[in-house]
C-alpha positions in Angstrom: 84.2 128.8 131.6 81.5 127.4 128.5 82.2 131.3 127.1 85.8 130.8 127.4 85.5 127.3 125.6 83.7 128.8 123.0 85.4 131.7 122.1 88.6 129.6 122.3 86.7 127.3 119.5 85.9 130.4 118.0 89.3 131.3 117.5 91.2 128.1 116.6 87.9 127.5 113.8 88.8 131.0 112.3 92.7 130.2 112.4 91.8 127.1 110.4 89.7 128.7 108.3 92.5 131.3 107.4 95.1 128.8 107.0 92.8 126.9 104.5 91.8 130.6 102.5 95.6 130.7 102.1 96.0 127.1 100.6 93.4 127.8 98.3 94.8 131.2 97.7 98.5 129.4 97.1 96.8 126.9 95.0 95.2 129.3 92.4 97.7 132.1 92.4 97.9 132.0 88.7 95.8 130.4 85.5 98.5 127.6 85.4 96.6 124.8 87.4 98.8 123.2 90.5 99.4 120.4 92.4 97.3 120.4 95.3 99.2 119.3 98.6 98.0 118.3 102.2 97.1 121.5 104.1 99.9 121.4 106.2 102.2 121.8 103.4 101.0 125.5 102.7 102.0 126.7 106.3 105.3 125.5 105.4 105.4 127.4 102.1 104.2 130.2 103.7 107.2 130.3 105.7 109.9 129.1 103.6 108.4 129.6 100.0 110.7 132.2 98.9 114.2 130.4 100.0 113.0 127.4 98.7 112.1 129.2 95.1 115.7 130.5 95.2 117.1 127.1 96.0 114.9 126.0 92.8 116.7 128.0 90.7 119.8 126.7 91.3 118.6 123.2 91.4 117.1 123.9 87.5 120.4 125.1 86.6 122.2 121.7 87.5 119.9 119.7 86.5 119.7 121.3 83.0 123.4 121.2 82.7 123.5 117.2 83.0 120.7 116.9 80.6 122.9 119.1 78.7 125.7 116.9 79.2 124.2 113.3 78.3 121.7 114.5 76.0 118.5 113.4 78.1 117.0 113.6 81.5 118.5 111.5 84.2 117.3 107.5 84.2 115.5 106.5 87.3 115.8 103.2 89.5 113.7 102.1 92.3 114.8 99.4 94.3 112.1 97.7 96.6 111.9 95.1 98.6 109.9 94.1 101.6 109.4 94.1 105.7 112.9 95.8 106.8 113.3 97.8 109.6 115.8 101.0 109.5 119.5 99.9 109.4 118.8 96.4 107.9 121.2 97.9 105.0 123.9 100.2 105.1 124.9 100.0 108.4 127.7 97.2 108.7 127.6 97.2 112.7 123.8 96.5 112.6 124.4 94.0 110.5 127.2 92.2 112.1 124.9 92.1 115.5 122.5 90.1 113.0 124.9 87.7 111.5 124.5 88.6 107.7 125.8 91.4 105.4 125.1 93.0 102.3 128.2 94.7 101.3 127.3 96.2 98.2 124.1 97.5 99.2 126.2 99.1 102.3 128.8 100.5 99.4 125.8 102.2 97.6 124.7 104.2 100.9 128.5 104.6 101.3 128.6 106.6 97.9 125.5 108.1 98.5 122.9 109.5 101.2 121.6 107.3 103.7 118.3 108.4 105.1 117.3 107.9 108.6 113.9 109.1 108.7 112.3 107.4 105.6 108.5 106.7 106.0 106.8 104.4 104.4 102.9 102.8 105.1 102.6 100.2 107.7 102.2 97.1 105.1 103.4 96.4 101.2 99.9 97.2 99.2 99.8 100.6 100.8 103.4 101.7 100.3 103.2 100.2 97.0 100.3 102.4 96.1 101.8 105.6 97.7 105.1 105.5 95.6 103.0 105.2 92.4 100.5 107.5 93.0 102.0 109.8 95.4 98.7 109.8 98.0 98.6 108.7 101.3 96.5 105.5 99.9 93.0 106.2 102.2 92.8 108.5 98.9 92.8 106.0 95.9 91.0 103.1 98.4 94.2 100.9 98.3 95.1 101.1 101.9 94.5 97.1 102.4 96.8 94.4 101.5 95.5 92.1 98.7 95.0 88.3 98.4 93.2 86.3 96.0 90.9 87.1 94.8 90.5 90.7 95.3 88.0 91.8 92.5 90.0 95.7 93.1 93.4 97.6 92.4 94.4 100.6 90.9 91.9 102.8 89.3 92.0 103.6 85.9 92.0 107.5 86.9 95.0 107.1 88.7 98.1 108.6 87.3 100.8 106.8 88.4 104.3 107.8 88.0 105.4 105.7 85.2 102.3 107.8 83.3 104.1 111.3 84.0 107.2 110.1 83.2 106.4 108.6 79.7 104.2 111.4 78.7 107.6 113.2 79.1 109.5 110.8 77.1 110.8 108.3 79.6 110.7 104.5 78.1 109.0 102.7 81.3 109.4 99.0 82.8 107.8 97.4 86.1 109.7 94.2 87.4 108.8 92.1 90.4 106.2 92.5 93.2 103.4 94.8 91.7 100.6 93.6 94.5 98.4 96.4 93.3 95.1 94.2 92.2 93.8 91.7 90.2 91.9 93.9 87.7 92.6 94.4 84.1 93.3 98.0 84.7 95.5 98.0 87.2 97.9 95.6 85.8 101.1 98.2 85.3 101.3 97.8 81.7 97.9 99.7 82.2 99.2 102.1 84.5 101.6 103.5 82.2 104.4 100.9 82.1 105.7 100.4 78.7 106.5 96.5 79.9 106.3 94.2 83.0 106.6 91.2 84.0 105.2 90.9 87.7 104.1 89.1 90.6 100.0 89.6 91.4 100.2 89.0 94.9 103.0 88.5 97.7 105.3 86.2 99.0 102.4 84.0 100.5 102.1 82.2 97.3 105.6 80.6 97.6 103.3 78.4 99.8 100.2 77.9 97.8 101.5 74.9 95.5 101.4 71.0 95.9 104.6 71.1 98.8 102.8 74.0 100.7 100.0 72.1 101.5 101.7 68.8 101.7 103.8 70.5 104.9 100.8 71.8 106.0 102.2 75.1 105.7 98.9 76.1 103.7 95.7 74.6 104.7 93.1 73.7 102.1 94.0 75.0 99.0 95.0 71.7 97.4 92.3 69.4 98.0 93.2 66.8 95.5 95.5 65.9 98.2 93.2 66.1 101.2 90.9 63.8 102.2 87.2 64.5 101.2 85.2 66.3 103.8 81.6 64.9 104.2 80.4 68.0 105.6 81.4 70.3 102.7 78.5 71.9 100.8 79.9 74.7 99.4 82.6 74.5 96.5 82.8 77.7 95.6 84.1 79.1 98.6 87.5 78.7 97.6 88.4 78.7 93.9 90.9 77.3 91.8 92.5 79.0 88.6 94.8 81.7 90.6 96.8 83.7 88.8 100.3 84.9 90.2 102.6 86.3 87.6 101.4 88.1 84.3 103.7 89.7 81.6 102.6 92.4 79.3 103.1 95.3 77.3 101.6 98.6 76.8 98.2 98.4 74.5 98.4 94.9 73.9 96.9 91.7 76.0 98.9 90.2 78.6 99.8 86.6 79.3 99.9 84.4 82.4 104.1 83.7 83.0 104.6 80.7 85.0 101.3 79.1 84.8 102.4 75.6 86.7 102.7 77.6 90.0 105.2 75.3 91.6 108.2 76.6 94.0 110.2 77.0 90.9 108.5 79.3 89.0 108.3 81.6 92.2 112.3 81.4 92.5 112.5 82.1 88.9 110.7 85.4 88.4 113.6 87.2 90.2 115.7 85.6 88.0 114.0 86.6 84.7 113.0 89.9 86.5 116.7 90.7 86.4 117.2 89.3 83.0 114.8 91.7 81.5 115.6 94.9 83.3 119.1 94.8 81.5 117.6 93.8 78.4 115.1 97.0 78.8 117.7 99.1 79.9 120.0 98.4 77.1 117.2 99.1 74.4 116.7 102.5 76.0 120.2 103.7 75.7 120.4 102.0 72.1 117.0 104.2 71.7 118.9 107.2 73.6 116.1 107.5 75.7 115.9 108.2 79.6 114.3 105.2 81.2 112.4 104.9 84.9 112.7 101.4 86.3 110.8 100.1 89.2 112.4 96.6 90.1 110.4 95.2 93.1 112.0 91.7 93.7 110.1 89.2 95.5 114.1 88.5 97.1 112.9 85.6 99.3 110.4 82.5 99.3 108.8 81.1 102.7 110.0 77.8 101.5 114.1 78.3 102.5 116.9 77.1 100.4 118.5 74.0 102.1 122.1 75.5 101.7 122.8 78.7 104.0 125.3 81.3 103.1 124.7 83.4 106.0 125.3 83.1 110.0 121.7 84.2 110.6 120.6 81.6 108.4 117.1 83.2 108.4 115.0 83.9 105.0 115.7 87.5 105.1 119.5 86.7 105.9 119.2 84.4 102.7 117.6 86.8 100.4 120.2 89.3 100.8 123.3 87.7 100.5 122.2 85.1 97.7 120.0 87.5 96.0 119.3 91.3 96.4 122.5 92.3 97.5 124.4 90.6 94.5 121.9 91.9 92.4 122.5 95.8 93.8 126.4 95.4 92.7 125.4 93.9 89.4 123.3 97.1 89.1 125.6 99.7 90.4 128.5 97.9 88.1 126.2 98.0 85.2 125.7 101.8 85.2 129.3 102.0 85.3 130.2 100.1 82.6 127.7 101.7 80.3 129.4 105.4 81.5 125.9 106.2 82.7 126.2 105.6 86.5 126.7 109.6 86.5 123.2 109.9 84.9 121.0 107.5 86.6 119.5 108.2 90.2 119.3 104.7 91.9 116.6 105.1 94.9 116.8 101.5 97.5 114.6 101.0 99.9 112.1 98.9 101.8 108.7 98.7 102.2 107.5 98.8 105.2 109.1 97.4 108.9 109.4 93.8 109.7 107.1 91.0 109.6 107.3 90.8 113.7 103.8 89.8 114.4 102.8 85.6 113.3 106.2 85.7 110.6 106.8 82.3 108.9 109.2 79.9 110.8 112.9 81.0 110.7 112.0 84.3 109.0 114.3 86.4 110.7 111.7 89.3 110.9 113.6 90.9 114.1 112.4 94.2 115.3 115.5 97.0 114.4 116.1 99.5 116.7 112.5 100.8 116.8 109.5 99.2 118.4 107.0 97.3 116.5 106.5 95.8 112.8 104.2 95.7 109.9 100.7 96.6 110.7 101.6 99.1 113.7 101.5 102.8 113.7 105.2 102.5 115.4 108.1 103.7 114.2 108.9 100.1 113.4 106.6 100.0 111.0 106.7 102.9 108.8 110.4 103.9 109.4 112.8 101.9 106.9 115.9 101.3 105.3 116.7 103.7 102.3 119.6 105.2 100.9 120.1 106.9 97.2 122.7 106.8 94.9 123.5 109.2 91.8 127.3 109.3 91.6 129.0 112.9 90.6 125.4 114.1 92.1 124.8 113.5 95.0 128.1 113.9 97.3 129.2 110.4 98.5 129.2 109.6 102.5 126.2 111.3 103.7 123.8 110.5 106.4 120.2 112.6 106.6 118.1 113.5 109.3 115.3 115.4 107.2 111.6 113.5 107.3 111.1 112.0 103.8 107.9 110.0 102.6 107.7 107.3 100.5 105.1 110.0 98.5 107.5 112.4 98.0 109.3 110.0 95.3 106.3 111.0 93.1 107.1 114.2 93.2 110.8 114.0 93.2 111.2 111.9 90.3 108.8 113.8 88.1 110.5 117.0 89.0 113.9 115.2 88.1 112.6 113.8 84.8 111.0 116.9 83.9 107.2 115.3 84.2 105.9 117.8 86.9 103.2 119.3 84.4 102.0 115.7 83.6 100.6 114.9 87.4 97.3 115.8 88.4 95.9 118.7 90.0 92.7 117.4 90.4 93.3 115.5 93.7 95.5 115.9 96.8 98.9 114.9 96.1 100.7 114.4 99.4 104.4 113.7 98.1 106.7 117.0 98.0 109.4 117.6 95.8 112.5 116.6 97.6 115.2 117.6 94.7 117.0 119.8 97.3 117.4 117.1 99.6 119.1 114.6 97.0 121.3 117.6 95.5 122.1 119.7 98.5 122.0 117.1 101.3 121.0 117.2 105.0 118.9 119.7 106.3 117.7 120.8 102.8 114.7 118.7 103.3 111.1 120.1 102.4 109.3 118.1 105.1 108.7 118.0 108.7 105.1 116.4 109.3 104.0 112.9 108.7 100.4 111.4 108.5 100.4 107.8 109.5 97.1 105.6 108.8 96.4 102.2 109.8 93.9 101.4 106.7 90.5 104.5 106.7 92.1 105.6 110.1 94.2 108.2 111.0 96.6 106.4 113.7 99.9 109.0 114.4 100.6 112.4 113.3 104.2 113.8 113.8 105.8 116.8 113.9 109.7 117.5 113.9 110.3 114.7 116.9 107.1 114.8 118.7 104.6 112.1 117.5 100.8 111.9 118.9 99.2 108.4 119.0 95.4 109.1 118.1 93.0 106.5 120.0 95.8 106.5 123.3 93.6 106.5 126.2 96.5 106.4 128.4 95.8 108.5 131.3 92.7 109.8 129.8 90.9 110.3 133.4 93.0 113.3 133.9 91.6 115.2 130.8 93.9 114.4 128.4 95.8 111.3 127.4 99.4 110.2 127.5 99.8 110.1 123.7 102.8 111.8 122.9 106.5 110.8 122.3 109.7 112.4 121.7 111.4 110.3 119.0 114.8 111.3 119.8 114.6 110.6 123.6 112.3 107.7 123.5 113.1 106.4 120.2 111.2 103.3 120.8 108.3 104.7 121.7 108.0 102.8 125.3 107.4 106.2 127.5 104.4 108.3 126.5 104.6 111.6 128.1 101.5 113.9 129.1 102.7 116.8 131.3 105.5 117.9 129.3 103.4 117.6 126.2 100.0 119.1 127.1 101.4 122.2 125.0 101.1 120.2 122.1 97.4 119.2 122.5 95.9 122.1 120.5 98.7 122.5 117.7 97.8 118.7 117.1 94.7 119.1 116.8 94.8 121.9 114.7 97.1 119.7 112.3 94.4 117.1 112.2 91.8 119.3 111.7 93.4 121.0 108.6 94.2 117.7 107.3 90.4 116.4 107.7 89.0 119.8 106.0 91.0 119.5 103.3 89.9 115.8 102.5 86.0 117.0 102.3 87.3 119.4 99.8 89.1 116.7 97.6 87.2 113.2 99.4 88.9 109.8 99.3 88.1 107.6 96.4 87.6 104.0 95.8 89.7 102.0 94.1 89.0 100.1 90.6 86.7 97.1 91.0 85.6 94.4 88.8 86.4 90.7 87.6 89.6 89.5 88.3 92.1 88.3 85.9 90.5 89.2 82.3 92.5 90.4 79.7 95.0 87.7 79.2 95.3 85.7 75.9 96.6 82.4 77.6 93.9 82.3 80.3 93.6 79.1 81.4 89.6 77.3 81.5 89.6 77.4 85.6 91.1 81.2 85.6 88.4 82.2 82.8 85.3 80.7 85.3 87.2 82.9 88.1 85.8 85.9 85.8 82.3 84.7 85.5 79.3 84.2 87.9 79.9 81.1 90.3 76.5 80.0 90.1 73.5 80.8 88.0 72.5 84.4 89.0 68.7 83.3 88.5 69.0 81.6 91.7 70.7 84.2 93.6 68.6 86.9 95.7 71.5 89.6 95.5 73.7 90.8 92.8 77.4 89.9 93.1 79.2 92.8 91.4 77.4 94.7 94.6 79.1 92.2 96.8 82.5 93.1 95.4 81.9 97.1 95.1 80.8 96.4 98.9 84.2 94.6 99.7 86.3 97.9 100.3 83.5 99.3 102.9 84.2 96.2 105.1 85.3 97.3 108.6 89.2 98.0 108.6 90.8 95.2 111.1 94.2 96.8 112.3 95.6 93.8 113.7 94.9 91.8 110.4 97.0 93.9 108.9 99.9 93.5 111.0 99.6 89.4 110.3 99.7 90.0 106.8 102.9 90.2 104.3 
């Protein structure tokens, strides 16, 4: 038996080595550096490359004709919001069950393509990093949800999609929830955007004020409201001086925006963001330049509005009906009024599944048709509402069953904008070009696999409709775990398979081995790190103090900078991820 196992192992190693060698050959088949994808992609390319190349010629011709007609590449708008499951928008019947409606977002889906298998990351910071970098966040260290004070963020070595499009002649702007770091190099206007007004963190800050402390909705932040604690000796454990919102332009110092940090400032950010978004788009049209707009609104506060508009009356439903849906409608109307709807791609989506674990009261973060929510490795955590609208180019009324990943937007936007040559070739880019899916519709996607990470840990892999959960021990006494699901027959992942899926054990093992061996050739990189909130021309004294040592360093037997660098190496707690926005 040992001899048979050894032979089998050698065969598997030989197969994997051959596949990796083929992948390296595909990457270096000519003198022009090419984007490096995950090893799994090269298996698909070896089988479908000729067909895809022929299809690409037609796609290039259609994009060239569109550019000639309008005199510039297409405008690109990425509209993304938080914590919503598949079906939250675009499917009126599901909305009727839940007591709210989004007629304009549903119209957008009807006039374009609705994706039934859009995969995100399990929580907000990782998904936003994936959209900006085209990478699974474990590759760049951005897999943890950020809270103040992080002392980390997107590295200066990052090439965002904004950077790539900017080099191709696009004007670029970011408005809304960034949530990708609180260090200067991570600010969006230092990551390729010409201008930005952004929330540094997430919706939890809507409670981080006097009102939230008074309501006991947040604990221990506003000590001036609290009884003096005679047992407290560390006055530096929690600090004042947080910066919640920043505005700035490329090449200039930024400014703190909304420094009063009241609920009014929080609500005003989305209003001001929309105002600036239209000013930006109008300027780009006047400049005869294409634009890329990332508009990621906060869209709901954890302090509810007393006046209700929806039957559900939740934070989510109220956010849809009062803010997000009307804003989406105004956006479509605006592009039509400009006469540029047919030269504008809008991708609208949520960033991960609902906050089903420990949500704030009255949030409305219920499960959709899939089980689980943010922070899980279930479909409910990573399979999200998503649709694309491009009148005259995307045929209306479509529903796509192809797998598409949020990282794919990176390479797809670059292809559409003529910026592929500006993408990095010294690291793995997980995003695949899905232009064919947008322009040719259902069955024209170029992905049949997914890797789902919880923090730095691989938690699940998918091939077609089959899913393997890694780490499952159910039934392992028999020598194999019941860790497989057929997502067509068990979309809620409630009945794991064993006997029926034994044939998948080794193929999934090889898929993982390929993935991990390729990671050895292109190792994961850390995020940027350093002092927080620097580079702000109007920084408050308490904010400036945060970027400086809390105490006299001569009195400490350790280096605080070393502590900051070590933060990303702390053990990852997946349960904590599911509890955070």
